[in-house]
A tleap script that builds the chain and sets N, CA, C and O, in Angstrom:
source leaprc.protein.ff14SB
mol = sequence {
  NMET THR GLU TRP ALA ARG GLU PRO LEU GLU
  LEU VAL VAL PRO ALA GLY VAL GLU ILE HIE
  ASP TRP GLY ASP LEU GLU THR LEU GLY PHE
  ILE ASP HIE PRO ASP GLY GLN ASP MET ALA
  SER ARG LEU LEU SER ARG ARG PHE PRO GLY
  ASN PRO GLY ILE SER SER LEU PRO ARG SER
  GLY SER THR ASN GLN ILE SER LEU ILE LEU
  GLU PRO VAL ALA ARG GLY LEU GLY PHE SER
  VAL VAL PRO ARG HIE ALA ARG GLU ALA PHE
  PRO ASP HIE GLN ALA ILE ARG VAL VAL PRO
  PRO PRO GLU GLY SER THR GLU VAL VAL ASP
  THR LEU TRP LEU LEU THR ARG ALA GLU TRP
  PRO LEU SER ALA ARG ALA ARG ARG VAL LEU
  GLU TYR LEU LYS VAL ALA CLEU
}
set mol.1.N position { 16.417 -0.510 -29.732 }
set mol.1.CA position { 16.326 -0.293 -28.555 }
set mol.1.C position { 17.866 -0.543 -27.743 }
set mol.1.O position { 18.637 -1.433 -28.101 }
set mol.2.N position { 18.040 0.026 -27.054 }
set mol.2.CA position { 19.234 0.116 -26.287 }
set mol.2.C position { 19.212 0.221 -24.844 }
set mol.2.O position { 18.336 0.879 -24.281 }
set mol.3.N position { 20.041 -0.333 -24.267 }
set mol.3.CA position { 20.223 -0.691 -23.030 }
set mol.3.C position { 20.358 0.657 -22.145 }
set mol.3.O position { 21.520 1.011 -22.349 }
set mol.4.N position { 19.856 1.435 -21.410 }
set mol.4.CA position { 20.055 2.769 -20.992 }
set mol.4.C position { 20.655 2.855 -19.366 }
set mol.4.O position { 21.430 3.731 -18.983 }
set mol.5.N position { 20.171 1.860 -18.600 }
set mol.5.CA position { 20.856 1.926 -17.209 }
set mol.5.C position { 20.223 0.536 -16.570 }
set mol.5.O position { 19.334 -0.193 -17.009 }
set mol.6.N position { 20.858 0.464 -15.610 }
set mol.6.CA position { 20.810 -0.914 -14.560 }
set mol.6.C position { 20.483 -0.308 -13.185 }
set mol.6.O position { 21.332 0.440 -12.700 }
set mol.7.N position { 19.280 -0.560 -12.460 }
set mol.7.CA position { 19.301 -0.118 -11.138 }
set mol.7.C position { 18.666 -1.354 -10.390 }
set mol.7.O position { 17.797 -2.147 -10.752 }
set mol.8.N position { 19.466 -1.241 -9.111 }
set mol.8.CA position { 19.001 -2.561 -8.265 }
set mol.8.C position { 17.579 -2.199 -7.664 }
set mol.8.O position { 17.141 -1.052 -7.585 }
set mol.9.N position { 16.990 -3.234 -7.294 }
set mol.9.CA position { 15.744 -3.180 -6.711 }
set mol.9.C position { 16.063 -3.422 -5.257 }
set mol.9.O position { 16.947 -4.191 -4.881 }
set mol.10.N position { 15.055 -2.504 -4.236 }
set mol.10.CA position { 15.362 -2.555 -2.867 }
set mol.10.C position { 14.044 -3.145 -1.878 }
set mol.10.O position { 12.873 -2.895 -2.165 }
set mol.11.N position { 14.315 -3.694 -1.073 }
set mol.11.CA position { 12.987 -3.747 -0.185 }
set mol.11.C position { 13.255 -2.663 0.892 }
set mol.11.O position { 14.306 -2.540 1.521 }
set mol.12.N position { 12.288 -1.995 0.992 }
set mol.12.CA position { 12.327 -0.800 1.947 }
set mol.12.C position { 11.242 -0.970 3.018 }
set mol.12.O position { 10.099 -1.180 2.612 }
set mol.13.N position { 11.465 -0.904 4.328 }
set mol.13.CA position { 10.727 -0.937 5.426 }
set mol.13.C position { 11.017 0.236 6.343 }
set mol.13.O position { 12.095 0.829 6.329 }
set mol.14.N position { 9.670 0.641 7.404 }
set mol.14.CA position { 10.087 1.613 8.148 }
set mol.14.C position { 11.521 1.406 9.064 }
set mol.14.O position { 12.031 0.290 9.158 }
set mol.15.N position { 11.999 2.386 9.605 }
set mol.15.CA position { 13.402 2.302 10.456 }
set mol.15.C position { 12.895 1.527 11.725 }
set mol.15.O position { 11.852 1.748 12.340 }
set mol.16.N position { 13.875 0.546 11.999 }
set mol.16.CA position { 13.273 -0.266 13.337 }
set mol.16.C position { 12.985 -1.482 13.045 }
set mol.16.O position { 13.276 -2.414 13.795 }
set mol.17.N position { 12.299 -1.644 11.775 }
set mol.17.CA position { 11.450 -2.774 11.702 }
set mol.17.C position { 12.573 -3.976 10.949 }
set mol.17.O position { 13.369 -3.625 10.078 }
set mol.18.N position { 12.479 -5.359 11.427 }
set mol.18.CA position { 13.098 -6.249 10.968 }
set mol.18.C position { 12.268 -7.201 10.277 }
set mol.18.O position { 11.096 -7.410 10.592 }
set mol.19.N position { 12.874 -7.780 9.334 }
set mol.19.CA position { 11.970 -8.709 8.309 }
set mol.19.C position { 12.905 -9.931 8.456 }
set mol.19.O position { 14.115 -9.871 8.240 }
set mol.20.N position { 12.253 -11.034 8.837 }
set mol.20.CA position { 12.749 -12.267 8.958 }
set mol.20.C position { 12.090 -13.407 7.938 }
set mol.20.O position { 12.657 -14.230 7.220 }
set mol.21.N position { 10.933 -13.187 8.113 }
set mol.21.CA position { 10.130 -14.332 7.208 }
set mol.21.C position { 9.144 -13.482 6.391 }
set mol.21.O position { 9.201 -12.261 6.243 }
set mol.22.N position { 8.197 -14.360 5.867 }
set mol.22.CA position { 7.324 -13.874 4.905 }
set mol.22.C position { 5.981 -13.284 6.068 }
set mol.22.O position { 5.204 -12.439 5.623 }
set mol.23.N position { 5.855 -13.628 7.063 }
set mol.23.CA position { 5.106 -13.254 8.057 }
set mol.23.C position { 5.228 -11.834 8.423 }
set mol.23.O position { 4.307 -11.023 8.512 }
set mol.24.N position { 6.563 -11.625 8.637 }
set mol.24.CA position { 6.853 -10.157 8.873 }
set mol.24.C position { 6.228 -9.015 7.751 }
set mol.24.O position { 5.925 -7.865 8.070 }
set mol.25.N position { 6.135 -9.430 6.747 }
set mol.25.CA position { 5.636 -8.906 5.347 }
set mol.25.C position { 4.455 -8.841 5.391 }
set mol.25.O position { 3.915 -7.747 5.224 }
set mol.26.N position { 3.653 -10.072 5.644 }
set mol.26.CA position { 2.314 -9.837 5.936 }
set mol.26.C position { 1.843 -8.933 7.164 }
set mol.26.O position { 0.809 -8.274 7.051 }
set mol.27.N position { 2.450 -8.906 8.109 }
set mol.27.CA position { 2.195 -7.954 9.300 }
set mol.27.C position { 2.097 -6.346 8.862 }
set mol.27.O position { 1.258 -5.510 9.199 }
set mol.28.N position { 3.325 -6.210 7.939 }
set mol.28.CA position { 3.303 -4.739 7.520 }
set mol.28.C position { 2.277 -4.632 6.522 }
set mol.28.O position { 1.384 -3.812 6.732 }
set mol.29.N position { 2.252 -5.312 5.487 }
set mol.29.CA position { 1.392 -4.869 4.333 }
set mol.29.C position { 2.252 -4.188 3.377 }
set mol.29.O position { 3.328 -3.682 3.695 }
set mol.30.N position { 1.789 -4.181 2.257 }
set mol.30.CA position { 2.622 -3.801 1.049 }
set mol.30.C position { 2.091 -2.491 0.356 }
set mol.30.O position { 0.918 -2.407 -0.009 }
set mol.31.N position { 2.901 -1.583 0.208 }
set mol.31.CA position { 2.807 -0.031 -0.146 }
set mol.31.C position { 2.939 -0.252 -2.030 }
set mol.31.O position { 4.032 -0.318 -2.593 }
set mol.32.N position { 1.745 -0.329 -2.687 }
set mol.32.CA position { 1.880 -0.436 -3.859 }
set mol.32.C position { 2.133 0.452 -4.693 }
set mol.32.O position { 1.830 1.570 -4.277 }
set mol.33.N position { 2.722 0.423 -6.078 }
set mol.33.CA position { 2.619 1.795 -6.943 }
set mol.33.C position { 2.769 1.086 -8.271 }
set mol.33.O position { 2.968 -0.128 -8.243 }
set mol.34.N position { 2.692 1.743 -9.482 }
set mol.34.CA position { 2.540 1.042 -10.819 }
set mol.34.C position { 3.446 -0.029 -11.164 }
set mol.34.O position { 3.083 -0.998 -11.831 }
set mol.35.N position { 4.695 0.138 -10.695 }
set mol.35.CA position { 5.414 -1.242 -11.116 }
set mol.35.C position { 5.470 -1.941 -9.774 }
set mol.35.O position { 6.190 -2.929 -9.916 }
set mol.36.N position { 5.030 -1.856 -8.556 }
set mol.36.CA position { 5.204 -2.323 -7.397 }
set mol.36.C position { 5.070 -3.806 -7.642 }
set mol.36.O position { 6.047 -4.508 -7.379 }
set mol.37.N position { 4.046 -4.326 -8.084 }
set mol.37.CA position { 3.801 -5.669 -8.065 }
set mol.37.C position { 4.867 -6.514 -8.747 }
set mol.37.O position { 5.162 -7.590 -8.229 }
set mol.38.N position { 5.404 -6.162 -9.745 }
set mol.38.CA position { 6.055 -6.601 -10.785 }
set mol.38.C position { 7.614 -6.591 -9.880 }
set mol.38.O position { 8.234 -7.622 -9.620 }
set mol.39.N position { 7.938 -5.575 -9.596 }
set mol.39.CA position { 9.193 -5.399 -8.720 }
set mol.39.C position { 9.321 -6.105 -7.694 }
set mol.39.O position { 10.341 -6.766 -7.494 }
set mol.40.N position { 8.224 -6.078 -6.812 }
set mol.40.CA position { 8.089 -6.936 -5.595 }
set mol.40.C position { 7.986 -8.562 -5.896 }
set mol.40.O position { 8.622 -9.347 -5.192 }
set mol.41.N position { 7.377 -8.897 -6.688 }
set mol.41.CA position { 7.587 -10.412 -7.072 }
set mol.41.C position { 8.751 -10.877 -7.524 }
set mol.41.O position { 9.128 -11.998 -7.181 }
set mol.42.N position { 9.528 -10.056 -8.397 }
set mol.42.CA position { 10.940 -10.544 -8.696 }
set mol.42.C position { 11.679 -10.516 -7.364 }
set mol.42.O position { 12.261 -11.574 -7.122 }
set mol.43.N position { 11.795 -9.592 -6.467 }
set mol.43.CA position { 12.502 -9.378 -5.733 }
set mol.43.C position { 12.269 -10.297 -4.350 }
set mol.43.O position { 13.278 -10.829 -3.886 }
set mol.44.N position { 11.125 -10.489 -3.739 }
set mol.44.CA position { 10.529 -11.442 -2.982 }
set mol.44.C position { 10.668 -12.935 -3.231 }
set mol.44.O position { 10.753 -13.822 -2.382 }
set mol.45.N position { 10.676 -13.073 -4.911 }
set mol.45.CA position { 10.527 -14.714 -4.997 }
set mol.45.C position { 12.103 -15.236 -4.853 }
set mol.45.O position { 12.446 -16.418 -4.852 }
set mol.46.N position { 13.137 -13.878 -4.711 }
set mol.46.CA position { 14.436 -14.330 -4.530 }
set mol.46.C position { 14.697 -14.386 -2.953 }
set mol.46.O position { 15.514 -15.146 -2.434 }
set mol.47.N position { 13.951 -13.546 -2.316 }
set mol.47.CA position { 14.633 -13.442 -0.862 }
set mol.47.C position { 13.725 -14.502 -0.017 }
set mol.47.O position { 14.156 -15.073 0.985 }
set mol.48.N position { 12.277 -14.712 -0.600 }
set mol.48.CA position { 11.861 -15.502 0.348 }
set mol.48.C position { 11.290 -16.763 -0.757 }
set mol.48.O position { 10.132 -16.674 -1.163 }
set mol.49.N position { 11.994 -17.695 -1.119 }
set mol.49.CA position { 11.741 -18.626 -2.037 }
set mol.49.C position { 10.546 -19.730 -1.656 }
set mol.49.O position { 10.693 -20.332 -0.592 }
set mol.50.N position { 9.510 -19.992 -2.374 }
set mol.50.CA position { 8.524 -20.818 -1.794 }
set mol.50.C position { 7.287 -19.920 -1.434 }
set mol.50.O position { 6.200 -20.470 -1.253 }
set mol.51.N position { 7.427 -18.387 -1.311 }
set mol.51.CA position { 6.424 -17.534 -0.817 }
set mol.51.C position { 5.212 -17.889 -1.489 }
set mol.51.O position { 5.363 -18.525 -2.533 }
set mol.52.N position { 3.976 -17.608 -1.107 }
set mol.52.CA position { 2.569 -17.669 -1.898 }
set mol.52.C position { 2.493 -16.320 -2.837 }
set mol.52.O position { 1.395 -16.080 -3.339 }
set mol.53.N position { 3.331 -15.628 -3.048 }
set mol.53.CA position { 3.367 -14.520 -3.866 }
set mol.53.C position { 2.830 -13.155 -3.329 }
set mol.53.O position { 2.382 -13.142 -2.182 }
set mol.54.N position { 2.838 -12.163 -3.962 }
set mol.54.CA position { 2.940 -10.793 -3.741 }
set mol.54.C position { 1.308 -10.725 -3.555 }
set mol.54.O position { 0.926 -10.087 -2.575 }
set mol.55.N position { 0.456 -11.231 -4.275 }
set mol.55.CA position { -1.227 -11.135 -4.367 }
set mol.55.C position { -1.523 -11.439 -2.941 }
set mol.55.O position { -2.434 -10.830 -2.379 }
set mol.56.N position { -0.693 -12.499 -2.202 }
set mol.56.CA position { -1.369 -13.009 -0.901 }
set mol.56.C position { -0.988 -12.140 0.313 }
set mol.56.O position { -1.241 -12.441 1.480 }
set mol.57.N position { -0.371 -11.059 -0.084 }
set mol.57.CA position { -0.194 -9.954 0.949 }
set mol.57.C position { -1.031 -8.792 1.181 }
set mol.57.O position { -1.443 -8.252 0.154 }
set mol.58.N position { -1.362 -8.309 2.226 }
set mol.58.CA position { -2.157 -7.177 2.348 }
set mol.58.C position { -1.485 -5.923 1.498 }
set mol.58.O position { -0.300 -5.753 1.212 }
set mol.59.N position { -2.433 -5.248 1.246 }
set mol.59.CA position { -2.059 -4.075 0.530 }
set mol.59.C position { -2.449 -2.827 1.480 }
set mol.59.O position { -3.637 -2.523 1.592 }
set mol.60.N position { -1.516 -2.155 2.117 }
set mol.60.CA position { -1.619 -1.168 2.861 }
set mol.60.C position { -1.873 0.199 2.439 }
set mol.60.O position { -2.312 1.026 3.237 }
set mol.61.N position { -1.556 0.554 0.911 }
set mol.61.CA position { -1.992 1.596 0.287 }
set mol.61.C position { -1.328 1.435 -0.873 }
set mol.61.O position { -0.713 0.402 -1.138 }
set mol.62.N position { -1.414 2.565 -1.741 }
set mol.62.CA position { -1.023 2.652 -3.046 }
set mol.62.C position { -0.712 4.145 -3.621 }
set mol.62.O position { -1.491 5.036 -3.280 }
set mol.63.N position { 0.394 4.474 -4.483 }
set mol.63.CA position { 0.490 5.811 -4.950 }
set mol.63.C position { 0.890 5.790 -6.519 }
set mol.63.O position { 1.324 4.676 -6.814 }
set mol.64.N position { 0.876 6.591 -7.497 }
set mol.64.CA position { 1.236 6.657 -8.773 }
set mol.64.C position { 2.343 7.446 -8.973 }
set mol.64.O position { 2.879 7.475 -10.080 }
set mol.65.N position { 2.862 8.256 -7.810 }
set mol.65.CA position { 4.056 9.234 -7.728 }
set mol.65.C position { 5.128 8.669 -7.060 }
set mol.65.O position { 5.046 8.215 -5.919 }
set mol.66.N position { 6.367 8.685 -7.892 }
set mol.66.CA position { 7.411 7.993 -7.388 }
set mol.66.C position { 8.187 8.687 -6.059 }
set mol.66.O position { 9.004 8.122 -5.331 }
set mol.67.N position { 7.725 9.996 -5.958 }
set mol.67.CA position { 8.142 10.767 -4.892 }
set mol.67.C position { 7.549 10.440 -3.679 }
set mol.67.O position { 8.131 10.624 -2.610 }
set mol.68.N position { 6.328 9.922 -3.776 }
set mol.68.CA position { 5.233 9.689 -2.333 }
set mol.68.C position { 5.408 8.224 -2.324 }
set mol.68.O position { 4.966 7.903 -1.221 }
set mol.69.N position { 5.768 7.241 -2.876 }
set mol.69.CA position { 6.029 5.801 -2.686 }
set mol.69.C position { 6.546 5.560 -1.133 }
set mol.69.O position { 6.025 4.763 -0.353 }
set mol.70.N position { 7.551 6.316 -0.876 }
set mol.70.CA position { 8.115 5.818 0.602 }
set mol.70.C position { 7.610 6.717 1.754 }
set mol.70.O position { 8.190 6.661 2.839 }
set mol.71.N position { 6.610 7.502 1.580 }
set mol.71.CA position { 6.394 8.222 2.525 }
set mol.71.C position { 5.339 7.688 3.759 }
set mol.71.O position { 5.323 8.024 4.943 }
set mol.72.N position { 4.470 6.733 3.030 }
set mol.72.CA position { 3.849 5.681 4.127 }
set mol.72.C position { 4.631 4.854 4.658 }
set mol.72.O position { 4.367 4.503 5.808 }
set mol.73.N position { 5.642 4.381 4.087 }
set mol.73.CA position { 6.371 3.506 4.535 }
set mol.73.C position { 7.458 4.111 5.687 }
set mol.73.O position { 8.066 3.385 6.473 }
set mol.74.N position { 7.564 5.411 5.635 }
set mol.74.CA position { 8.188 5.954 6.475 }
set mol.74.C position { 7.179 6.427 7.705 }
set mol.74.O position { 7.689 6.654 8.802 }
set mol.75.N position { 5.975 6.551 7.551 }
set mol.75.CA position { 4.930 6.471 8.661 }
set mol.75.C position { 4.619 5.271 9.066 }
set mol.75.O position { 3.574 5.164 9.707 }
set mol.76.N position { 5.421 4.077 8.807 }
set mol.76.CA position { 5.163 2.762 9.479 }
set mol.76.C position { 4.073 2.389 8.969 }
set mol.76.O position { 3.438 1.933 9.920 }
set mol.77.N position { 3.383 2.289 7.938 }
set mol.77.CA position { 2.271 1.916 7.374 }
set mol.77.C position { 2.428 0.525 6.624 }
set mol.77.O position { 1.453 -0.221 6.533 }
set mol.78.N position { 3.705 0.168 6.068 }
set mol.78.CA position { 4.186 -1.003 5.293 }
set mol.78.C position { 5.410 -0.954 4.858 }
set mol.78.O position { 6.341 -0.340 5.379 }
set mol.79.N position { 5.434 -1.758 3.662 }
set mol.79.CA position { 6.940 -1.959 3.057 }
set mol.79.C position { 6.483 -1.648 1.556 }
set mol.79.O position { 5.288 -1.589 1.265 }
set mol.80.N position { 7.515 -1.451 0.610 }
set mol.80.CA position { 7.614 -1.284 -0.559 }
set mol.80.C position { 8.810 -1.687 -1.523 }
set mol.80.O position { 9.898 -1.588 -0.956 }
set mol.81.N position { 8.859 -2.013 -2.522 }
set mol.81.CA position { 10.052 -2.422 -3.378 }
set mol.81.C position { 9.769 -1.479 -4.217 }
set mol.81.O position { 8.721 -1.249 -4.821 }
set mol.82.N position { 11.341 -0.641 -4.219 }
set mol.82.CA position { 11.407 0.523 -5.336 }
set mol.82.C position { 12.991 0.304 -5.829 }
set mol.82.O position { 13.719 -0.566 -5.351 }
set mol.83.N position { 13.401 1.262 -6.884 }
set mol.83.CA position { 14.563 1.289 -7.550 }
set mol.83.C position { 15.104 1.927 -6.438 }
set mol.83.O position { 14.389 2.397 -5.553 }
set mol.84.N position { 16.759 1.992 -6.419 }
set mol.84.CA position { 17.314 2.351 -5.511 }
set mol.84.C position { 17.264 4.079 -5.874 }
set mol.84.O position { 17.273 4.822 -4.893 }
set mol.85.N position { 17.230 4.494 -6.774 }
set mol.85.CA position { 17.034 5.961 -6.841 }
set mol.85.C position { 16.078 6.613 -6.198 }
set mol.85.O position { 16.177 7.682 -5.596 }
set mol.86.N position { 15.019 5.843 -6.362 }
set mol.86.CA position { 13.564 6.418 -5.521 }
set mol.86.C position { 13.674 6.204 -3.863 }
set mol.86.O position { 12.902 6.739 -3.067 }
set mol.87.N position { 14.709 5.376 -3.520 }
set mol.87.CA position { 15.206 5.570 -2.171 }
set mol.87.C position { 16.067 6.662 -1.902 }
set mol.87.O position { 15.943 7.488 -0.998 }
set mol.88.N position { 16.805 6.604 -2.622 }
set mol.88.CA position { 17.906 7.644 -2.347 }
set mol.88.C position { 17.618 8.960 -2.582 }
set mol.88.O position { 18.266 9.854 -2.039 }
set mol.89.N position { 16.510 9.219 -3.502 }
set mol.89.CA position { 15.995 10.616 -3.562 }
set mol.89.C position { 15.017 10.957 -2.423 }
set mol.89.O position { 14.820 12.143 -2.160 }
set mol.90.N position { 14.382 9.966 -1.720 }
set mol.90.CA position { 13.413 10.146 -0.479 }
set mol.90.C position { 14.177 11.028 0.499 }
set mol.90.O position { 15.387 10.851 0.641 }
set mol.91.N position { 13.507 12.003 1.203 }
set mol.91.CA position { 14.536 13.107 1.959 }
set mol.91.C position { 14.537 12.605 3.294 }
set mol.91.O position { 15.361 13.152 4.028 }
set mol.92.N position { 13.769 11.626 3.855 }
set mol.92.CA position { 13.786 11.427 5.464 }
set mol.92.C position { 14.404 10.153 5.347 }
set mol.92.O position { 13.633 9.194 5.368 }
set mol.93.N position { 15.768 9.893 5.213 }
set mol.93.CA position { 16.375 8.805 5.411 }
set mol.93.C position { 16.112 8.241 6.494 }
set mol.93.O position { 15.784 7.058 6.406 }
set mol.94.N position { 16.159 8.871 7.870 }
set mol.94.CA position { 16.064 8.103 8.864 }
set mol.94.C position { 14.606 7.268 9.268 }
set mol.94.O position { 14.645 6.508 10.235 }
set mol.95.N position { 13.697 7.386 8.722 }
set mol.95.CA position { 12.623 7.080 8.823 }
set mol.95.C position { 12.363 5.770 8.383 }
set mol.95.O position { 11.445 5.096 8.852 }
set mol.96.N position { 13.419 5.228 7.169 }
set mol.96.CA position { 13.175 3.994 6.583 }
set mol.96.C position { 14.323 3.254 6.642 }
set mol.96.O position { 15.313 3.622 7.275 }
set mol.97.N position { 14.248 2.108 5.947 }
set mol.97.CA position { 15.520 1.148 6.233 }
set mol.97.C position { 15.529 0.227 4.912 }
set mol.97.O position { 14.514 -0.252 4.408 }
set mol.98.N position { 16.696 0.078 4.487 }
set mol.98.CA position { 16.702 -1.044 3.264 }
set mol.98.C position { 17.018 -2.254 3.961 }
set mol.98.O position { 17.927 -2.237 4.790 }
set mol.99.N position { 16.203 -3.590 3.661 }
set mol.99.CA position { 16.852 -4.515 4.193 }
set mol.99.C position { 17.709 -5.439 3.111 }
set mol.99.O position { 17.342 -5.904 2.032 }
set mol.100.N position { 19.084 -5.544 3.848 }
set mol.100.CA position { 19.742 -5.899 2.939 }
set mol.100.C position { 19.645 -7.407 2.316 }
set mol.100.O position { 18.850 -8.154 2.886 }
set mol.101.N position { 20.224 -7.823 1.430 }
set mol.101.CA position { 19.833 -9.337 0.496 }
set mol.101.C position { 20.571 -10.237 1.569 }
set mol.101.O position { 21.396 -9.798 2.371 }
set mol.102.N position { 20.246 -11.289 1.495 }
set mol.102.CA position { 20.995 -12.341 2.316 }
set mol.102.C position { 22.432 -12.388 1.820 }
set mol.102.O position { 22.815 -11.991 0.719 }
set mol.103.N position { 23.202 -12.944 2.813 }
set mol.103.CA position { 24.654 -13.071 2.276 }
set mol.103.C position { 24.906 -14.114 0.966 }
set mol.103.O position { 24.372 -15.215 0.831 }
set mol.104.N position { 25.724 -13.566 0.172 }
set mol.104.CA position { 25.822 -14.496 -1.033 }
set mol.104.C position { 24.624 -14.392 -1.698 }
set mol.104.O position { 24.359 -15.449 -2.270 }
set mol.105.N position { 23.811 -13.553 -1.846 }
set mol.105.CA position { 22.722 -13.454 -3.024 }
set mol.105.C position { 22.941 -12.823 -3.954 }
set mol.105.O position { 23.921 -12.103 -3.759 }
set mol.106.N position { 22.434 -12.693 -5.099 }
set mol.106.CA position { 22.780 -11.542 -5.936 }
set mol.106.C position { 21.589 -10.696 -6.088 }
set mol.106.O position { 20.445 -11.081 -5.845 }
set mol.107.N position { 21.953 -9.378 -6.554 }
set mol.107.CA position { 20.997 -8.315 -6.337 }
set mol.107.C position { 19.892 -8.619 -7.442 }
set mol.107.O position { 20.134 -9.396 -8.366 }
set mol.108.N position { 18.647 -7.960 -7.303 }
set mol.108.CA position { 17.748 -7.837 -8.513 }
set mol.108.C position { 17.735 -6.438 -9.075 }
set mol.108.O position { 17.631 -5.391 -8.436 }
set mol.109.N position { 17.863 -6.605 -10.440 }
set mol.109.CA position { 18.442 -5.301 -11.144 }
set mol.109.C position { 17.197 -5.268 -12.216 }
set mol.109.O position { 16.747 -6.201 -12.881 }
set mol.110.N position { 16.822 -4.016 -12.172 }
set mol.110.CA position { 15.710 -3.548 -13.398 }
set mol.110.C position { 16.588 -2.895 -14.372 }
set mol.110.O position { 17.483 -2.140 -13.991 }
set mol.111.N position { 16.347 -3.187 -15.801 }
set mol.111.CA position { 17.004 -2.646 -16.846 }
set mol.111.C position { 16.010 -1.670 -17.418 }
set mol.111.O position { 14.798 -1.800 -17.586 }
set mol.112.N position { 16.761 -0.727 -17.662 }
set mol.112.CA position { 16.010 0.664 -18.153 }
set mol.112.C position { 16.222 0.653 -19.671 }
set mol.112.O position { 17.436 0.732 -19.856 }
set mol.113.N position { 15.565 0.589 -20.836 }
set mol.113.CA position { 15.533 0.553 -21.911 }
set mol.113.C position { 15.321 1.948 -22.493 }
set mol.113.O position { 14.494 2.712 -21.996 }
set mol.114.N position { 16.131 2.306 -23.634 }
set mol.114.CA position { 15.776 3.786 -24.382 }
set mol.114.C position { 15.312 3.169 -25.977 }
set mol.114.O position { 15.925 2.565 -26.857 }
set mol.115.N position { 14.095 3.602 -25.846 }
set mol.115.CA position { 13.357 3.350 -27.191 }
set mol.115.C position { 13.305 4.376 -27.954 }
set mol.115.O position { 12.866 5.428 -27.491 }
set mol.116.N position { 13.693 4.306 -29.144 }
set mol.116.CA position { 13.455 5.049 -30.560 }
set mol.116.C position { 12.898 4.643 -31.639 }
set mol.116.O position { 13.108 3.479 -31.980 }
set mol.117.N position { 12.142 5.401 -32.363 }
set mol.117.CA position { 11.601 5.056 -33.868 }
set mol.117.C position { 12.630 4.882 -35.076 }
set mol.117.O position { 13.266 5.853 -35.487 }
set mol.118.N position { 12.728 3.988 -35.465 }
set mol.118.CA position { 13.921 4.077 -36.681 }
set mol.118.C position { 13.558 5.071 -37.694 }
set mol.118.O position { 14.429 5.734 -38.258 }
set mol.119.N position { 12.112 5.225 -37.989 }
set mol.119.CA position { 11.836 6.068 -39.140 }
set mol.119.C position { 11.851 7.611 -38.578 }
set mol.119.O position { 11.879 8.454 -39.475 }
set mol.120.N position { 11.841 7.955 -37.654 }
set mol.120.CA position { 11.923 9.058 -36.856 }
set mol.120.C position { 13.485 9.791 -36.087 }
set mol.120.O position { 13.597 10.007 -34.881 }
set mol.121.N position { 14.233 9.987 -36.812 }
set mol.121.CA position { 15.434 10.309 -35.990 }
set mol.121.C position { 15.455 11.290 -35.146 }
set mol.121.O position { 14.809 12.305 -35.404 }
set mol.122.N position { 16.246 11.180 -33.893 }
set mol.122.CA position { 16.153 12.220 -33.088 }
set mol.122.C position { 16.595 13.649 -33.288 }
set mol.122.O position { 17.684 13.819 -33.836 }
set mol.123.N position { 16.003 14.529 -32.974 }
set mol.123.CA position { 16.423 15.555 -33.119 }
set mol.123.C position { 17.835 16.033 -32.558 }
set mol.123.O position { 18.242 15.318 -31.643 }
set mol.124.N position { 18.672 17.096 -32.912 }
set mol.124.CA position { 19.909 17.418 -32.289 }
set mol.124.C position { 19.519 17.598 -30.883 }
set mol.124.O position { 20.050 16.845 -30.066 }
set mol.125.N position { 18.753 18.396 -30.509 }
set mol.125.CA position { 18.381 18.662 -28.998 }
set mol.125.C position { 18.082 17.482 -28.427 }
set mol.125.O position { 18.541 17.380 -27.290 }
set mol.126.N position { 17.553 16.675 -28.765 }
set mol.126.CA position { 17.271 15.492 -28.194 }
set mol.126.C position { 18.584 14.562 -27.911 }
set mol.126.O position { 18.885 14.023 -26.846 }
set mol.127.N position { 19.211 14.525 -29.025 }
set mol.127.CA position { 20.504 13.921 -28.863 }
set mol.127.C position { 21.371 14.578 -27.779 }
set mol.127.O position { 22.088 13.824 -27.122 }
set mol.128.N position { 21.389 15.783 -27.536 }
set mol.128.CA position { 22.108 16.625 -26.642 }
set mol.128.C position { 21.586 16.289 -25.134 }
set mol.128.O position { 22.371 16.278 -24.186 }
set mol.129.N position { 20.330 16.043 -25.007 }
set mol.129.CA position { 19.461 15.623 -23.746 }
set mol.129.C position { 20.061 14.232 -23.285 }
set mol.129.O position { 20.575 14.172 -22.169 }
set mol.130.N position { 20.014 13.039 -24.149 }
set mol.130.CA position { 20.499 12.086 -24.085 }
set mol.130.C position { 21.852 11.829 -23.547 }
set mol.130.O position { 22.100 11.009 -22.663 }
set mol.131.N position { 22.897 12.755 -24.275 }
set mol.131.CA position { 24.231 12.625 -24.146 }
set mol.131.C position { 24.311 13.248 -22.433 }
set mol.131.O position { 24.998 12.654 -21.602 }
set mol.132.N position { 23.706 14.201 -22.165 }
set mol.132.CA position { 23.616 14.746 -20.711 }
set mol.132.C position { 23.470 13.899 -19.746 }
set mol.132.O position { 24.210 13.684 -18.786 }
set mol.133.N position { 22.125 13.252 -20.144 }
set mol.133.CA position { 21.294 12.247 -19.303 }
set mol.133.C position { 22.485 10.891 -18.950 }
set mol.133.O position { 22.726 10.487 -17.812 }
set mol.134.N position { 23.064 10.394 -20.119 }
set mol.134.CA position { 23.898 9.206 -20.082 }
set mol.134.C position { 25.082 9.499 -18.888 }
set mol.134.O position { 25.264 8.814 -17.881 }
set mol.135.N position { 25.846 10.742 -19.305 }
set mol.135.CA position { 26.756 11.024 -18.466 }
set mol.135.C position { 26.189 11.386 -16.852 }
set mol.135.O position { 26.822 11.061 -15.848 }
set mol.136.N position { 25.151 11.965 -16.833 }
set mol.136.CA position { 24.345 12.018 -15.547 }
set mol.136.C position { 24.186 10.866 -14.760 }
set mol.136.O position { 24.402 10.827 -13.549 }
set mol.137.N position { 23.763 9.823 -15.533 }
set mol.137.CA position { 23.591 8.636 -14.841 }
set mol.137.C position { 24.796 7.719 -14.804 }
set mol.137.O position { 24.734 6.642 -14.211 }
savepdb mol mol.pdb
quit
């Protein structure tokens, strides 16, 4: 197991929406995805200490495709917590907004791990792909 990459998590809301407290998130509703509850729990516990937890927020929608997570957010249907690369890859930047962390707080970061089996060495082709990806990331 090798650390592959570290990626900050971001709280993303529709453009023009201000988030001041937990009630603002309750009003919007959560757009879920396969890692959404885990990511949101980690990020929101730091942003809103003492909050009742992600399970207390209404779920406004969900998707299992990373490219579609922010589409309902852009349409004003809710908020989500995603890795920075997912937000950067979303084409309609004007329709969404990242809620910045409070001043003096640290980012919540996801660590991506590269897992390989010791008894199955990587092929030369797989090693070349990993080297290419390492440079690209």
